[in-house]
C-alpha positions as CSV (number, residue, x, y, z in Angstrom):
1,P,20.3,2.2,-10.5
2,V,19.2,0.2,-13.9
3,V,21.1,1.2,-16.8
4,V,18.5,0.1,-19.4
5,H,20.5,0.0,-22.7
6,D,22.8,-2.4,-20.7
7,M,20.5,-4.9,-19.4
8,S,20.0,-8.6,-21.1
9,Y,17.0,-10.6,-20.6
10,P,16.6,-14.6,-21.1
11,I,13.6,-15.3,-23.7
12,E,14.2,-18.6,-24.9
13,S,15.9,-21.4,-23.4
14,G,19.5,-21.7,-23.3
15,K,19.2,-18.1,-25.2
16,W,20.0,-14.5,-24.2
17,Y,19.3,-10.9,-26.3
18,R,20.8,-7.9,-25.3
19,I,18.9,-4.9,-25.9
20,I,20.5,-1.7,-27.2
21,P,17.5,0.9,-27.7
22,E,19.7,3.4,-29.7
23,N,19.7,0.9,-32.6
24,F,15.8,1.0,-33.0
25,D,13.7,3.8,-34.0
26,Y,10.3,5.1,-35.2
27,A,9.4,5.7,-39.2
28,R,5.8,7.3,-39.7
29,V,3.8,5.1,-42.2
30,G,1.6,6.1,-44.6
31,A,0.1,9.9,-45.4
32,S,-0.1,12.4,-42.5
33,H,-3.3,13.6,-41.9
34,V,-2.6,16.0,-39.1
35,S,-4.4,19.0,-40.7
36,R,-7.8,16.7,-40.7
37,V,-7.3,16.9,-36.7
38,P,-9.5,19.1,-34.9
39,T,-8.8,21.9,-32.6
40,L,-9.7,23.0,-29.2
41,A,-13.2,25.2,-28.6
42,H,-14.2,27.5,-26.1
43,G,-11.1,29.5,-26.0
44,L,-9.3,26.6,-24.1
45,E,-6.1,26.8,-26.5
46,R,-5.5,29.2,-23.9
47,V,-4.2,26.5,-21.4
48,L,-1.8,24.8,-23.7
49,F,0.5,28.0,-23.4
50,N,0.3,28.8,-19.6
51,P,1.3,26.1,-17.3
52,G,-0.8,25.2,-14.4
53,V,-4.7,24.7,-13.8
54,H,-6.9,26.8,-15.1
55,Y,-10.2,26.9,-13.3
56,L,-13.2,27.1,-15.5
57,Q,-14.8,29.6,-13.2
58,D,-12.8,31.9,-11.0
59,P,-13.6,30.6,-7.0
60,N,-13.4,34.1,-6.0
61,S,-15.2,36.2,-8.4
62,G,-17.4,33.5,-9.9
63,V,-16.3,35.0,-13.5
64,Y,-15.8,32.1,-16.2
65,N,-12.5,32.2,-18.0
66,F,-13.8,30.1,-20.6
67,N,-17.4,29.5,-22.4
68,P,-19.7,28.7,-19.2
69,Y,-21.8,26.4,-22.0
70,I,-19.1,23.5,-21.5
71,R,-20.1,23.6,-17.4
72,N,-23.2,21.5,-17.1
73,I,-22.2,18.1,-18.6
74,T,-24.5,16.4,-21.1
75,Q,-25.1,13.1,-19.9
76,P,-25.1,9.6,-21.8
77,E,-28.9,9.0,-22.1
78,E,-28.8,12.8,-23.8
79,F,-26.2,12.0,-26.3
80,D,-26.4,9.9,-29.5
81,Y,-23.1,8.2,-29.5
82,D,-23.9,5.8,-32.5
83,K,-23.5,9.1,-34.6
84,L,-19.7,9.1,-33.2
85,T,-17.3,7.0,-35.5
86,P,-17.1,3.6,-34.3
87,Y,-13.6,2.1,-32.7
88,I,-12.3,-0.4,-35.0
89,T,-9.8,-3.0,-32.9
90,S,-6.4,-3.6,-34.1
91,S,-7.5,-7.3,-35.2
92,K,-9.8,-5.5,-37.9
93,D,-7.7,-2.6,-38.9
94,K,-7.7,-3.3,-42.7
95,R,-5.0,-0.6,-42.9
96,L,-3.0,-1.3,-40.1
97,L,-2.6,-4.7,-41.4
98,G,-2.1,-3.9,-44.7
99,Y,0.8,-1.4,-43.4
100,A,2.3,-4.6,-41.7
101,R,2.2,-6.7,-44.6
102,G,3.9,-4.6,-46.9
103,R,6.6,-3.8,-44.7
104,E,6.8,-7.6,-43.0
105,K,6.1,-6.7,-39.8
106,K,4.7,-9.5,-37.4
107,F,2.4,-7.6,-35.1
108,V,0.0,-4.4,-35.0
109,G,-1.4,-2.7,-32.4
110,S,-3.0,0.4,-30.6
111,T,-2.2,2.5,-27.8
112,S,-5.6,1.4,-25.8
113,S,-4.5,-2.2,-26.6
114,M,-0.8,-2.2,-25.3
115,T,-0.3,0.6,-22.8
116,H,-1.1,-1.5,-19.7
117,V,1.5,-4.9,-20.6
118,L,3.8,-2.3,-21.5
119,S,3.5,-1.1,-17.9
120,H,4.6,-4.3,-16.6
121,L,7.6,-4.5,-18.6
122,Y,8.3,-1.3,-17.5
123,F,8.1,-1.9,-14.0
124,L,10.5,-5.1,-14.6
125,I,13.3,-3.3,-16.5
126,S,13.1,-0.2,-14.2
127,A,13.2,-2.3,-11.0
128,S,10.0,-0.8,-10.0
129,K,11.4,2.5,-10.0
130,Q,8.9,5.3,-8.2
131,P,7.5,8.2,-9.8
132,N,9.0,11.8,-8.7
133,L,6.5,13.2,-6.4
134,S,8.6,15.9,-4.8
135,S,6.7,19.0,-6.4
136,M,3.6,18.0,-3.9
137,S,2.7,20.2,-1.0
138,A,3.4,19.0,2.7
139,S,-0.1,17.8,2.6
140,Y,1.1,14.9,0.9
141,E,4.8,13.8,2.7
142,M,3.0,11.1,4.4
143,M,0.8,9.8,1.4
144,P,1.7,6.5,-1.1
145,D,4.7,7.7,-3.3
146,N,4.6,4.5,-5.9
147,F,2.4,3.3,-8.5
148,T,-1.1,2.0,-7.5
149,R,-2.0,-1.5,-6.9
150,G,-4.2,-1.1,-9.9
151,M,-1.1,-0.5,-12.4
152,R,0.4,-3.8,-11.1
153,Y,-2.8,-5.8,-11.8
154,P,-2.0,-8.6,-14.3
155,A,-2.6,-7.5,-17.7
156,S,-3.8,-9.8,-20.7
157,I,-3.6,-9.4,-24.5
158,E,-5.1,-11.0,-27.5
159,L,-3.3,-12.1,-30.5
160,R,-5.6,-12.4,-33.6
161,Y,-3.9,-14.1,-36.3
162,H,-4.7,-13.1,-39.9
163,D,-2.9,-13.9,-42.7
164,G,0.8,-13.7,-41.3
165,V,0.1,-10.8,-39.0
166,Y,-1.0,-10.8,-35.2
167,G,-3.3,-8.1,-34.1
168,I,-2.7,-7.1,-30.5
169,D,-6.3,-6.5,-29.1
170,A,-7.0,-5.8,-25.3
171,D,-8.6,-8.8,-23.8
172,K,-12.2,-8.1,-22.9
173,S,-13.0,-11.8,-22.0
174,F,-14.1,-10.7,-18.2
175,D,-15.1,-7.1,-19.1
176,V,-18.7,-6.7,-18.0
177,K,-19.9,-3.3,-19.4
178,D,-17.9,0.0,-20.1
179,S,-18.1,2.8,-17.0
180,I,-19.5,5.9,-16.8
181,L,-15.9,7.5,-17.1
182,S,-15.4,5.7,-20.2
183,I,-19.0,6.5,-22.0
184,L,-18.8,10.0,-20.9
185,G,-15.3,10.3,-22.3
186,K,-16.2,10.0,-26.3
187,S,-18.8,12.7,-25.5
188,L,-16.3,14.9,-23.6
189,E,-13.8,14.9,-25.9
190,M,-16.6,16.4,-28.8
191,L,-17.5,18.8,-26.2
192,L,-14.1,20.4,-25.8
193,T,-13.5,20.5,-29.7
194,S,-16.7,22.0,-30.8
195,E,-18.5,25.1,-30.9
196,P,-22.0,25.1,-29.1
197,K,-23.8,25.1,-32.3
198,E,-21.8,22.0,-33.6
199,F,-22.2,19.8,-30.0
200,D,-25.9,20.2,-30.2
201,K,-26.4,18.2,-33.1
202,Y,-25.3,15.1,-31.4
203,K,-27.8,15.3,-28.9
204,K,-30.6,13.1,-29.7
205,E,-33.0,15.6,-30.2
206,N,-31.0,16.8,-32.7
207,S,-29.0,13.9,-34.3
208,W,-31.2,13.1,-36.9
209,K,-29.7,16.0,-38.4
210,I,-26.3,14.0,-38.7
211,K,-26.0,12.6,-42.0
212,D,-22.4,11.6,-42.5
213,I,-20.2,10.1,-39.8
214,G,-16.5,11.8,-40.1
215,E,-13.4,9.3,-40.1
216,E,-11.3,8.7,-37.3
217,N,-7.6,10.0,-37.6
218,Y,-4.8,7.8,-37.0
219,H,-0.8,7.9,-36.7
220,Y,0.9,4.9,-37.9
221,V,4.4,4.4,-37.0
222,E,6.7,1.0,-37.4
223,F,9.1,0.1,-34.8
224,D,11.0,-3.2,-35.0
225,E,8.5,-5.8,-35.1
226,F,5.3,-3.5,-35.1
227,V,3.3,-1.1,-36.7
228,L,1.3,0.7,-34.3
229,R,-1.8,2.9,-34.2
230,S,-2.1,6.1,-32.5
231,Q,-5.5,7.8,-32.5
232,L,-5.2,11.9,-33.1
233,D,-7.4,13.7,-30.9
234,C,-6.5,17.4,-31.1
235,R,-4.2,19.7,-32.6
236,D,-2.5,23.1,-32.4
237,D,-0.2,23.7,-34.9
238,R,1.8,26.1,-32.4
239,L,3.1,23.3,-30.2
240,P,6.5,21.4,-31.1
241,R,4.6,18.1,-32.2
242,K,1.7,19.5,-33.4
243,T,-1.0,17.1,-31.6
244,F,-1.8,15.9,-28.7
245,D,-4.3,13.5,-26.3
246,L,-7.7,14.5,-24.7
247,K,-7.5,13.0,-21.5
248,T,-11.1,13.4,-19.5
249,R,-10.4,13.0,-15.6
250,G,-13.3,12.1,-13.5
251,A,-12.9,13.2,-10.0
252,L,-11.9,11.0,-6.8
253,A,-14.9,10.1,-5.2
254,V,-16.5,9.4,-9.1
255,R,-13.3,7.0,-9.6
256,M,-13.4,5.3,-6.1
257,D,-17.4,4.2,-6.9
258,L,-17.8,3.8,-10.4
259,Q,-20.8,1.6,-9.5
260,N,-22.8,5.0,-8.4
261,P,-22.0,7.9,-10.2
262,E,-25.3,9.4,-9.1
263,E,-24.0,9.5,-5.7
264,N,-20.9,11.4,-6.3
265,K,-22.3,14.0,-8.8
266,G,-22.2,16.3,-5.6
267,Y,-18.2,16.1,-5.2
268,P,-16.6,19.4,-6.0
269,V,-12.9,20.0,-7.3
270,I,-12.7,23.6,-5.6
271,Y,-9.3,24.0,-4.0
272,S,-5.5,24.5,-5.6
273,K,-4.0,22.6,-2.9
274,G,-4.7,19.9,-0.7
275,Q,-5.9,16.1,0.0
276,L,-9.7,16.3,-1.1
277,Q,-11.6,18.6,-3.4
278,S,-8.4,20.0,-4.9
279,F,-6.7,19.9,-8.4
280,E,-3.6,18.5,-6.9
281,R,-5.6,15.5,-5.4
282,E,-6.2,14.7,-8.9
283,Y,-2.9,15.3,-10.6
284,Y,-1.5,13.0,-7.5
285,D,-3.9,10.1,-8.4
286,M,-2.7,10.4,-11.8
287,V,0.6,10.5,-11.5
288,R,0.4,7.0,-9.9
289,S,-2.4,5.5,-11.7
290,A,-2.3,7.0,-15.3
291,F,0.6,8.9,-15.8
292,L,3.0,5.9,-17.4
293,K,0.1,4.7,-19.4
294,Y,-0.3,8.4,-20.8
295,N,3.3,8.7,-21.5
296,F,3.5,5.5,-23.7
297,Q,0.4,6.7,-25.7
298,V,1.7,9.8,-26.3
299,R,5.0,8.5,-27.7
300,I,3.4,6.0,-29.6
301,G,1.5,9.0,-31.3
302,N,4.7,11.2,-31.5
303,M,2.2,13.7,-29.3
304,D,3.4,16.7,-27.5
305,G,1.5,16.1,-24.4
306,I,-2.1,15.5,-22.7
307,F,-5.0,18.1,-22.2
308,V,-6.7,17.1,-19.4
309,A,-10.3,18.1,-18.5
310,Y,-11.3,17.8,-14.8
311,H,-14.8,16.9,-13.8
312,N,-17.4,15.2,-11.8
313,T,-19.9,13.6,-14.3
314,A,-22.0,16.4,-14.0
315,R,-19.7,19.6,-13.9
316,M,-16.5,20.3,-15.4
317,F,-14.1,22.0,-12.8
318,G,-10.7,23.0,-14.6
319,F,-8.5,22.3,-17.3
320,Q,-4.4,21.9,-17.5
321,Y,-2.0,21.0,-20.1
322,I,1.1,18.5,-19.4
323,S,3.6,17.9,-21.7
324,R,5.6,14.9,-22.7
325,T,8.8,16.2,-20.9
326,E,6.9,17.2,-17.7
327,M,5.6,13.4,-17.8
328,D,9.0,12.6,-18.6
329,Q,10.8,14.2,-15.7
330,V,8.4,12.6,-13.2
331,L,8.4,9.1,-14.4
332,Y,11.8,8.7,-15.7
333,G,13.9,11.8,-14.4
334,N,14.4,13.4,-17.8
335,S,13.4,12.6,-21.5
336,P,16.5,10.4,-22.6
337,T,15.9,7.7,-20.1
338,G,12.2,7.5,-21.1
339,S,13.3,7.4,-24.8
340,K,15.5,4.3,-23.5
341,A,13.0,3.1,-21.6
342,F,10.0,3.2,-24.3
343,R,12.6,1.4,-26.8
344,S,13.5,-0.9,-24.7
345,I,10.2,-2.2,-23.5
346,L,9.0,-2.4,-26.9
347,V,11.9,-4.9,-28.3
348,L,11.3,-6.7,-25.2
349,L,7.7,-7.0,-25.8
350,G,8.6,-8.0,-29.6
351,K,10.7,-11.0,-28.4
352,I,8.1,-12.3,-26.0
353,L,4.9,-12.3,-28.6
354,R,7.6,-13.5,-31.3
355,T,8.3,-16.5,-28.8
356,A,4.8,-17.3,-28.1
357,T,3.6,-17.3,-31.7
358,K,6.7,-19.6,-32.6
359,K,5.8,-22.4,-30.1
360,H,1.9,-22.0,-31.2
361,P,2.2,-20.7,-34.7
362,K,-0.9,-19.0,-36.7
363,K,-3.2,-19.9,-33.3
364,D,-5.2,-16.9,-31.9
365,L,-3.5,-16.6,-28.2
366,R,-4.1,-14.8,-24.9
367,I,-1.2,-13.5,-23.1
368,T,-1.0,-12.1,-19.5
369,F,1.8,-10.4,-18.0
370,D,2.2,-10.2,-14.2
371,S,4.8,-7.8,-12.2
372,R,3.4,-8.2,-8.8
373,Q,6.6,-9.7,-7.3
374,P,9.7,-7.1,-7.1
375,N,12.0,-7.8,-9.9
376,K,9.8,-10.4,-11.5
377,L,7.7,-10.8,-14.6
378,R,5.3,-13.9,-15.0
379,I,3.9,-14.7,-18.2
380,W,1.2,-16.9,-19.2
381,A,0.5,-17.8,-23.4
382,E,-3.0,-20.0,-23.7
383,V,-4.9,-20.9,-27.3
384,I,-8.0,-19.2,-27.6
385,D,-11.2,-21.3,-28.1
386,D,-13.7,-18.8,-29.1
387,K,-16.5,-21.7,-29.2
388,G,-15.3,-23.0,-25.8
389,E,-15.4,-19.9,-23.8
390,E,-19.0,-18.5,-25.3
391,E,-20.4,-21.9,-24.0
392,F,-18.6,-21.4,-20.5
393,L,-19.8,-17.5,-20.5
394,K,-23.5,-18.5,-21.3
């Protein structure tokens, strides 16, 4: 077993750094805006305090457990996404950069830009520890119990230099376009937190009525070399940490064929257990492909857990609340180990980024992480030539 707080890492030639995670802690930066964060609508708050999956429509009687308005999903061509608050990358967030300069921090980042890279660092320090899937039914005894290949694929970030501070952005240089799931995720979050009358305003036929676009709600923290930002999706003041993340989870058939969503709109999620068309399969895949990133996001935002909505892009099937404690038990065995691991990889990332920026001061950099080989992490750093890349991609 790996004892995280006793490990040392060679970051610079001839130098070793011992990481003692107990020596580092988070501190909130700026004022709290939790009171502005929306709450769940349609009676969905009941899911937060009752473990397990909750069907939207009872499969036996056909009775709806929640408002049937949310059964049929509004399609992207019907929704006016221009009326939603636009996303601002870390390197362009003036408030985030200002917090870093005021506290003499070197790097700023957000949950969306950092979690894949943090996963690679976790694989390294944990010796590729596998998640605990012992709670799954007998149907999964012969199924893989490790993280998916997609989690192991190399991950890149961009460091954008701004007056003494580096903004960490996700590397989008080879992205083609957003998938149906990422597009729908924006409108489904609005659906889950809005009453029908309010949500209908965002449909293209009614969106002319919207005059003001609201401000995004963020939680800012400082830790070691970083000031980090997390978007706050939803809240319920009865939860220990009050806020939680919203996750809209596309069903198996949709995820496996993102280029043809129309052909997979008929795939249902109707069973509790089993390898296909079941909530258990969706949970199993989520543990292997997304739990680690979700856990990091929750920790950065000091959130209580995640609220998951299961769908197939055409229809909503059910809901589940998964606490941070449950994710910790599946990923690390317990919450104290999860806390030590998370602190350790953040400190390690800070050392790596400082080494790269020391080698190439005041330059925009692309840094790639690859942990596919067991117990080894390979890192590449290159100076970004925006003009040259634009010419290459023409």
